[in-house]
Each structure stands twice: as C-alpha cells, then as structure tokens.
VEXLOZA-890429 format. One line per 2 residues: their letters; for each residue x, y, z of C-alpha. Coordinates in steps of 0.5 Angstrom, whole numbers, plus 500, padded with zeros to 3 digits. Example, Ala and Ser with C-alpha at 12.3 -4.5 7.8 and 13.67 -1.06 7.14 Angstrom:
BEGIN
AS = 525,491,516; 527,498,514;
This chain:
BEGIN
ME = 115,356,326; 115,362,321;
KQ = 109,365,325; 113,365,331;
TR = 119,368,328; 115,374,326;
RA = 112,375,333; 118,375,336;
QR = 121,380,331; 115,384,332;
TA = 116,384,340; 123,385,340;
VK = 126,390,344; 128,396,340;
PE = 135,399,341; 136,405,345;
RT = 134,411,341; 139,417,341;
DH = 142,422,337; 149,419,336;
SV = 152,424,332; 152,429,337;
LD = 152,424,343; 158,420,340;
VF = 162,426,339; 161,429,346;
LK = 163,422,349; 169,421,345;
LR = 172,428,347; 169,427,354;
YL = 176,427,358; 178,433,354;
IG = 172,437,355; 173,435,363;
LL = 180,438,363; 177,444,359;
VI = 172,445,365; 177,444,370;
VV = 181,450,367; 175,454,366;
IV = 173,454,373; 180,455,376;
TF = 182,460,371; 176,464,374;
NL = 177,462,381; 170,459,382;
NG = 168,454,388; 162,452,391;
SS = 163,453,398; 158,457,402;
LG = 163,461,406; 159,467,404;
VW = 155,465,411; 161,468,414;
DK = 158,475,412; 152,474,417;
YV = 157,475,422; 163,479,419;
SQ = 160,484,414; 165,489,414;
RD = 170,488,408; 175,493,404;
DG = 174,491,397; 167,494,396;
KK = 164,488,395; 157,485,398;
TD = 158,478,396; 162,473,392;
VI = 156,469,390; 155,469,383;
FG = 149,464,382; 145,461,388;
QN = 145,462,395; 149,460,401;
RE = 147,454,405; 148,456,413;
VR = 146,448,414; 152,446,411;
SD = 156,448,417; 161,442,416;
EW = 163,446,410; 163,453,411;
LV = 165,453,418; 169,447,419;
QT = 172,444,413; 174,450,408;
PF = 177,454,414; 181,448,415;
YL = 183,448,408; 185,455,408;
SQ = 188,455,415; 193,449,412;
AE = 195,454,406; 196,460,411;
ND = 201,455,414; 204,451,408;
YP = 200,445,409; 203,442,416;
LV = 201,435,418; 200,438,425;
NP = 197,445,424; 200,449,430;
DY = 194,454,430; 189,450,433;
SL = 189,450,440; 196,451,444;
NG = 199,444,441; 196,444,434;
QN = 191,439,431; 193,433,426;
MI = 190,435,419; 190,428,416;
IA = 185,427,422; 181,433,420;
YN = 177,432,414; 183,430,410;
SP = 186,437,409; 191,438,404;
VK = 198,436,408; 205,436,405;
DI = 205,428,407; 206,422,403;
TV = 198,420,405; 196,426,400;
IG = 197,421,394; 190,418,396;
KP = 187,425,396; 188,427,388;
FN = 183,433,389; 187,436,394;
WG = 193,436,390; 192,443,387;
FF = 193,447,393; 200,445,393;
FL = 202,449,386; 196,453,385;
GR = 195,456,392; 190,458,397;
DR = 184,460,392; 185,457,386;
GL = 187,450,390; 180,451,393;
SF = 177,452,386; 181,446,383;
YW = 178,442,389; 171,443,387;
AM = 172,443,379; 176,436,380;
KL = 172,433,384; 165,434,380;
VV = 168,433,373; 172,426,375;
MV = 166,424,379; 162,425,373;
LL = 167,421,369; 168,415,374;
GY = 160,415,374; 160,414,367;
EV = 165,409,367; 161,405,372;
LM = 155,405,369; 157,403,362;
IL = 159,397,366; 153,396,369;
TK = 148,398,363; 152,394,358;
RK = 155,400,354; 148,404,354;
KA = 151,411,353; 146,416,354;
LS = 143,412,360; 150,412,363;
LV = 151,419,361; 145,421,365;
GA = 146,416,370; 153,419,371;
FA = 150,426,372; 144,423,377;
LT = 150,420,381; 154,426,382;
FS = 149,431,382; 145,427,387;
PA = 142,431,393; 147,426,398;
VQ = 153,428,394; 151,435,393;
WW = 149,437,400; 155,433,403;
FM = 160,434,397; 166,436,401;
QH = 165,431,407; 165,424,408;
VG = 160,422,403; 163,426,397;
DL = 169,423,398; 167,416,399;
IF = 162,416,393; 168,418,389;
FT = 173,413,391; 168,408,391;
LG = 166,409,384; 173,409,382;
LM = 175,403,385; 169,399,382;
VA = 172,402,375; 179,399,377;
FY = 177,393,379; 172,391,373;
HY = 178,393,368; 183,389,371;
FY = 179,383,370; 176,385,364;
QH = 182,387,360; 187,383,363;
QK = 190,381,357; 193,388,357;
KW = 199,389,361; 199,397,361;
VR = 191,397,363; 193,392,369;
AM = 198,397,371; 194,403,370;
MM = 188,400,374; 193,398,380;
SL = 195,405,380; 188,407,381;
IV = 187,402,386; 193,404,390;
IL = 191,412,390; 183,411,391;
GL = 184,405,396; 189,410,400;
GF = 184,415,399; 178,411,401;
IL = 181,408,408; 184,415,410;
VI = 177,418,410; 176,415,417;
YP = 169,416,417; 166,409,419;
AH = 159,411,419; 159,411,411;
QV = 166,407,410; 164,401,413;
ML = 158,400,409; 161,402,402;
AY = 167,397,404; 162,392,404;
LL = 159,394,397; 166,394,394;
VF = 167,387,397; 161,384,395;
YF = 163,387,388; 170,385,388;
VG = 168,378,390; 163,377,385;
LL = 168,379,379; 173,375,382;
LY = 168,369,382; 166,370,375;
YG = 172,372,371; 177,368,376;
KR = 177,362,371; 176,366,365;
IT = 183,369,365; 190,367,366;
WD = 194,369,372; 201,371,371;
WF = 208,373,374; 206,380,372;
DA = 199,380,377; 204,378,383;
VL = 208,384,382; 202,388,381;
II = 199,386,387; 204,385,392;
GA = 207,392,390; 200,395,391;
IL = 200,391,398; 207,393,400;
FI = 206,401,398; 199,401,401;
GG = 201,398,407; 207,402,408;
VL = 203,409,407; 199,406,413;
IH = 204,404,417; 207,411,416;
FW = 200,414,418; 200,410,424;
LT = 207,412,426; 205,420,425;
SK = 198,420,427; 197,415,432;
DA = 196,419,438; 191,424,434;
LL = 187,418,431; 186,414,438;
AS = 184,421,441; 179,421,436;
LN = 176,414,437; 176,415,444;
TL = 172,421,444; 165,421,448;
YP = 162,423,442; 162,420,437;
GK = 168,415,438; 164,411,444;
RV = 158,410,440; 156,403,439;
ST = 150,401,434; 147,394,433;
GG = 142,396,428; 135,395,427;
KW = 132,402,429; 129,405,423;
HL = 122,408,420; 119,406,414;
GE = 119,413,411; 126,414,412;
FF = 128,410,406; 124,414,402;
YF = 126,421,405; 129,422,397;
LT = 122,424,396; 123,431,399;
NW = 130,432,395; 126,436,389;
KI = 124,441,394; 129,442,399;
SF = 134,446,395; 128,451,395;
KD = 125,450,402; 128,448,408;
IN = 126,441,411; 122,442,417;
FS = 123,436,421; 130,435,420;
NN = 135,439,416; 137,438,409;
SE = 143,434,409; 140,429,413;
VA = 134,427,409; 139,428,402;
LF = 139,421,399; 140,418,392;
YH = 134,417,387; 132,410,386;
FF = 126,405,385; 128,399,389;
PT = 121,396,391; 120,396,384;
VF = 126,392,382; 125,387,388;
LA = 118,386,386; 121,385,379;
SP = 127,380,381; 124,374,379;
FV = 124,376,371; 130,380,371;
LF = 135,376,376; 134,369,374;
GK = 136,365,368; 142,364,364;
KN = 141,369,359; 146,375,359;
SE = 149,372,365; 155,378,365;
QK = 150,383,366; 146,379,371;
LF = 152,379,375; 152,386,377;
GR = 144,386,378; 145,380,383;
IL = 151,383,386; 147,390,388;
ML = 141,386,390; 145,382,395;
FC = 148,388,398; 141,392,398;
LF = 138,386,402; 144,386,406;
SI = 143,393,408; 136,392,409;
YW = 137,387,414; 142,391,418;
IT = 137,397,418; 131,393,420;
LG = 133,387,424; 140,389,426;
LP = 145,384,430; 147,382,437;
KW = 152,387,440; 158,382,439;
LA = 157,380,432; 156,388,430;
EL = 163,389,433; 166,383,430;
TL = 163,385,423; 165,393,424;
LS = 158,394,423; 157,397,430;
YV = 160,404,427; 154,404,423;
PP = 148,408,425; 142,405,421;
FR = 140,412,419; 147,413,416;
AI = 146,406,413; 140,408,409;
LT = 144,413,405; 149,408,403;
FS = 143,403,401; 140,409,397;
FA = 147,409,393; 147,402,391;
AC = 139,402,390; 141,408,385;
LL = 146,403,381; 141,397,381;
TI = 135,402,379; 140,404,373;
WF = 142,397,371; 135,395,372;
IA = 133,400,367; 138,398,362;
YI = 136,391,362; 129,391,361;
WQ = 130,396,355; 134,391,352;
ED = 130,384,354; 123,385,354;
VI = 122,380,360; 116,383,364;
PT = 109,381,362; 105,387,361;
WY = 100,385,366; 106,385,371;
KF = 108,392,369; 101,395,371;
FL = 102,391,378; 109,394,379;
LL = 106,401,377; 100,400,382;
AN = 105,397,388; 110,403,387;
AG = 104,408,388; 102,405,394;
IF = 108,404,397; 110,412,396;
TY = 103,414,398; 104,409,405;
AL = 111,412,406; 109,419,405;
VN = 103,419,409; 106,415,415;
SK = 112,419,416; 114,426,418;
MT = 114,428,411; 107,430,412;
KY = 109,436,416; 113,438,410;
FT = 109,437,404; 102,439,403;
EF = 096,434,400; 097,437,393;
EI = 104,436,393; 104,429,396;
TM = 099,427,390; 103,430,385;
IV = 109,426,388; 106,419,387;
IV = 103,421,380; 110,424,377;
GT = 113,418,381; 109,413,377;
LI = 109,417,371; 117,416,371;
LA = 116,409,373; 112,408,367;
FI = 116,411,362; 122,406,364;
LF = 117,400,364; 114,401,357;
RR = 121,404,354; 119,411,353;
CR = 126,413,353; 126,420,351;
LF = 120,422,356; 124,418,361;
YL = 130,422,360; 127,429,360;
SF = 123,428,366; 129,425,370;
IA = 134,430,367; 129,435,370;
LI = 129,432,377; 136,432,377;
VA = 137,439,375; 132,441,381;
SG = 135,437,386; 142,437,385;
FF = 144,444,381; 141,449,386;
VN = 144,446,392; 151,449,392;
PV = 152,456,390; 157,459,385;
VE = 162,463,388; 168,467,386;
GT = 174,466,391; 175,467,399;
GA = 173,474,400; 168,472,405;
IF = 174,471,410; 180,474,407;
EK = 177,481,405; 174,482,411;
TL = 177,488,415; 177,484,422;
AK = 181,479,418; 186,484,416;
EI = 187,487,422; 187,480,426;
KA = 193,478,421; 196,485,422;
ID = 197,484,429; 199,477,429;
QA = 205,479,424; 207,484,429;
DP = 207,480,435; 206,472,432;
QQ = 205,466,435; 201,469,441;
VW = 194,465,443; 188,469,441;
LT = 181,467,444; 175,469,439;
ED = 168,470,443; 161,468,441;
EL = 160,465,434; 167,467,431;
YN = 171,461,434; 173,458,427;
FT = 175,464,424; 181,466,427;
PT = 185,460,426; 183,460,418;
LG = 187,466,418; 193,463,420;
VK = 193,465,427; 194,461,433;
AF = 187,460,437; 185,457,443;
NS = 178,456,441; 176,453,435;
VR = 173,446,432; 177,440,434;
FY = 176,433,432; 179,431,438;
PD = 181,435,445; 188,438,446;
MK = 188,435,453; 195,438,455;
AW = 191,445,454; 186,443,458;
AK = 190,440,463; 193,447,465;
ID = 186,449,468; 183,442,469;
PD = 189,437,472; 184,432,475;
KK = 180,431,468; 174,433,473;
YE = 170,436,467; 173,432,461;
KY = 166,430,459; 165,437,456;
YN = 171,437,452; 173,430,450;
RY = 169,430,444; 169,432,437;
AH = 167,439,438; 166,447,436;
TR = 168,451,442; 165,457,444;
AF = 169,461,449; 169,467,453;
IA = 173,471,458; 170,474,465;
KE = 171,475,472; 167,469,474;
KT = 169,462,476; 171,458,470;
SF = 165,454,467; 163,449,462;
VL = 156,448,458; 154,443,453;
DR = 150,446,448; 149,440,444;
PD = 153,434,443; 158,437,438;
MF = 159,444,442; 160,446,448;
SV = 162,453,451; 167,455,456;
TL = 167,461,460; 175,463,463;
NF = 176,466,469; 182,471,468;
KD = 187,467,472; 185,461,467;
AE = 186,465,461; 193,467,464;
KL = 195,460,465; 193,458,457;
GI = 197,464,455; 191,468,452;
KY = 194,475,450; 189,477,445;
VV = 181,477,445; 176,478,439;
SK = 169,480,443; 163,485,442;
RP = 163,486,449; 167,492,452;
LT = 172,488,456; 175,495,458;
DY = 170,495,463; 174,490,467;
NQ = 180,494,468; 177,497,474;
LY = 177,490,478; 185,490,477;
QA = 185,482,475; 186,483,468;
QF = 188,489,464; 184,490,457;
TQ = 187,495,451; 183,496,446;
LY = 187,495,439; 181,495,434;
GP = 174,497,433; 168,497,434;
DK = 167,496,427; 160,495,423;
DG = 159,489,426; 161,491,433;
YM = 167,487,434; 173,489,438;
IF = 180,487,439; 183,487,446;
EV = 190,486,448; 190,483,455;
TY = 195,483,461; 195,480,467;
PE = 197,483,474; 202,479,477;
ND = 200,476,484; 194,479,485;
PS = 190,476,490; 183,477,487;
TA = 184,472,482; 186,466,487;
NN = 179,464,487; 178,461,480;
AV = 175,454,481; 172,451,475;
NN = 164,451,476; 160,445,473;
TD = 154,448,470; 150,442,471;
NQ = 148,440,464; 146,433,464;
VD = 151,431,459; 150,424,460;
EW = 143,424,458; 145,426,451;
SY = 144,421,445; 147,420,438;
TG = 142,423,433; 147,424,427;
G = 153,427,425;
C-alpha cells in the first residue's frame, strides 16, 4: 500500500507553473487596465480600419499627409470593412444616426439592417460598441468601437476560459488573446464574425454565472442584464450563415448547464421576475424592430443574392477543415486560391481531442469540468455531421440550417473546436489520464492528418514543400508540449503563433482622413451644402464614397434594392434580376441606351441614358470622363465645377433640356450576362 502511495505521488500532475506575483496583479487589475487601454486608444484617435485603401482611388488631400497608417498595412481584401461598413458608420455620423439614412439612393436605406450601423433607436442597446458614436462623435466613436470590442472580447474570452479550464489563469489569459486575435475574428472584425463571437462569449459567461452564483441576487440581476443586452445584439446581427450555428452552440451550452445545475439550485420568485422581465423587454424591442424595419428586413431576405440561397449541407473537402494551417502566413503573403478572409479560422487540435476522448470525456471524476468538454464535443460532432453529410431539404429548412452553407459552418466549428482544445489542455495538465504510449500515437496521428490535409488540398498551391514539412513538425511539437505538459514551451510557441497570425492583420490608423481630408471630398461637401439634398451619381469605383460624406447618392452599396427608384426606369421589373440583390452598384451616365451588367453576384454596373438619369433626378456627377463632350448632342448639358484633380476626377452639374426628341429612345438594354448561371460561393 505504501509503495502504491509513493508511486501515485511520483506520477501526480504538477500544477501549472507561472509567475503568480506578476500574473495575479495583472489579472486583479484587468478591468482597470482594459479601461485605460480604451481611454488611450480613444484619446489618440486610433482605429484598425483599412480606410487607407481609398488612397489608391482618391489620393489628393489638403492636410499634407500621405497616409494615416501608423503601423501595419491596409487590407484591400477587407472591402466589407473599408468600402462598406466603416463608410456606413461614418455616413450615419454625418446624418445624426437616423434609422433610415436618406443618402443611400432616392428613398434611403434602413441602417439597422446595414451592418448594425449606429442608430438612435432602442435597438442600439444590443450594440454596446456603437455607443461611443453618440457622445464622442465620428472619429473617436470609431476609435471607441475598435477599442471597446477588442478589450471587452479579451475580458469575456478570459472569463469563458476560466470556466472551461477550472480557473487556470495563465492558460485562460493566453487563450483569451488566442480567441480575440484569431485570424477568424481579425479578418472579419467589423463584420458578422467579430460581432457574433463577441456576443456568444458574453452569453456563455452570463449563462454560467447565473447558475453558478445563483445564491447572489445581485449577480443574477447583473447576468440577466447582460443576457438582455448581448441577446439583443446576437439576434440583430441578422447574418444566419454564422448566426444559426452559433445559436445551436449556445443552446447546447445552456441545456448542459440547465441539466447539471437545475437540480442543484433553488428557483424562487426573483428568477421569475428576471426571466419574465427579460423576455418581455427583448420581445418588446424585437416587436419595435419588426414594426419599424419589416419592409427592409423582408426585402433583404427576398433578394436573389444572398436571400434565396438554400443549403442542405454535405458539400465539403477535408482540407477546408484545416485551412487554419495557412493563417500564420496570410498576414504577410496573400492566399492564392481564395482570399485571406475566406480561409481565416481558429486554431485547434480537434482530431487529437477526438482520439483522446475515451480517456478524457468518460468517467465521473471532475464531472463539472467534463461537462464542458462533453458539450463542446457534441456540438463539434453535430457541426461535422451537417458539413459532411447534411440533411434533407425539408429538415434543413425546419432546423434553419438551410441558411448555413457548409463552408461557413466550418468557421463556427473551428471556434468550438478551439474552446474544446483549450479545455482539453487544462484537463490533461490536471489529470494524467492518457497513457504515455497513446500520447505518441496521438502525435503520429496528428502529423499524419496534417500532412494528408496539406498535400491533398488547395494549400499545395500556397505552400512550398519545405513549408509543408515545417508546419507538420511545428504542429507536432506544439502538441507534444501540450501532451507532455511542457507549459512554458507551449506558451512561448503558442503566443508566437497568435502574434504572427492576428496582430498584423489590421493596421493601426489615426482618424478618418483617408476620406474626409481628401480635396475631392471637401469639394463634394461644399457643393452639397450650397445645394443640399440633390442626387449625385459617382462613376466607377467611388460608388460608396459620396454617401459617406453625408451626400445623397443614387449608386452606393445596398443590402436590399430601392425598388421605388428602379421602378422609375424599369416599371415592369424586367431587369430585376440585376438589382434585386445585396449589391455594390457601379453607375455611369451616357448617351447610349440604359443597360445592366452583372459583374459578380454582389455587384452590378448600370449605364444610364440621359433621360433615365433625369427621371432619377441626378443633378451632380463625379467622373474621370470629359462629360462636357456630350454637350454638343443637346441631350444633356454638363457644367464642370471641379477638376480634374491629381487623380483625374471632375465634378459636373447636369441639366436636361425639356422635350428633346433625341432622348426619346431610352429603352433599357439587357446585356445578356447569364445571370441565372451565377451560384453562391461565399460572402
């Protein structure tokens, strides 16, 4: 018996070794430190936007600066951010944050639908990172958005991982940075992924502490308040491709907590008040949202792209699960078989955790900690089933999974797999349950899986043979540090990976001069102030530049079509297949018949005949073309007001002669572009 005791003492797992004197002080002050970081970022007017890409199109500016980038580089591939979402936010600031922004086409655009833009509406309760716009203004409101989202996501990630790891502080802190600075979050920071991961982490924290600290009424009240705020935010993202799968993850998590803690706590009248109150408040806000935004929401859901897509799952390639193996490199060299955002995922060792599950997920020991591993494993298997096998169409629609393309589900799977991997690390560092011989098997299996995924996928187009070899070796080494509990080596290698993969994605930028300090922008605003609420057409690639300035633009980026505007030139909806979509709208004015071209599923070009331009009320045109050459035709008269500037842009005022018979022939021309052959590939 004594020999067995001594043997057990020798084989006992040593606790995680860290410098607690420094770490504990940092963690105790983490909320104060986070607040100071936000204050510093806002004070210095910093953000992570790639607005500087506009310099490529409009370079002449009045402040003498060439760029606002302090560190890093603009990411042109992040066009959803610099070309769409950030301009939406800035346009809102120019218009005092209306529900319907009048500057997007003739009849305006609902801005709750448009990427959760800041709106002075009760729904903004669910968008805490937008609150800064209302009291800090345009530029520092944008700084607050980036700072608050980054800092609070780190704090929420830490709290979630403290739950999953049974309060392993160092691992939770490193893991929190791994989640926040994951390629998936950083490449999609201002879009649906960044929002939904933020809300999901917050809801996981709130659900857990509502149960775990149930005896403290003030904690219950605070957690229910978080559930209301973050729940509203989650719902109003309105991007089902990620939203539905993350909702399933939250359901798995909540049900697991309810089953485990439901019989261990005493429910009382205070629970009834909180739960009923939360349901009524959320329900009331959503009813308000429906009443004020119903038409825009239905129009968005009924677009030909992406609203009509129906997925049944089951379309996948093994290599797509492992695209995260590219993520250490894409900050420095663009992917060559897709784009950087599409391959950005979370790091994980799911195959290893799955193969080790007989040792770590079964048995009664540490049942609370195993609860989280089991929940995450079940969700991962559920995701894999959808991605690899799929469901019949009727069942996919019933479960709402019809909104989830398999490739989008891989990102959500990788998030859960990342959480599961960190849980696994904490568990095996605490419980030495995996035999040594099986650890070597896991290392060999992981090396084999990585190798197979790399050489049998599109990643061979991106990596050299040497890089493939090094990825397998380094991945195996990091896993070895985990399995054999070499904590410091794991932390050093994993932190290096986090920094390389996430810290260089977005630039550090001062202000919004890339738009508002441009000579062209100031001239547009000056003309608009002298002659307000006139309709502008901006040719070529500047289609979302004009409304950003608070100027009414016929062509821009819209989440749903302005049907009333299109009815003016296409009353029979003959060419609806071109404009009934989420679309970047490139527009031109010319003497030829009005014509449409579908450039890609989310972009079309329209060339407007002078008569149709008159019907749409277009008075000002920004163009590089010498539009005054058209004056001799007497169909429209162009007066040049500005330019050409350094970039070749000119501003013209256009007038239309009345009753000119030469403009009678203005029928819409269909440039036979095979619209129906387009298929959904992403976005």
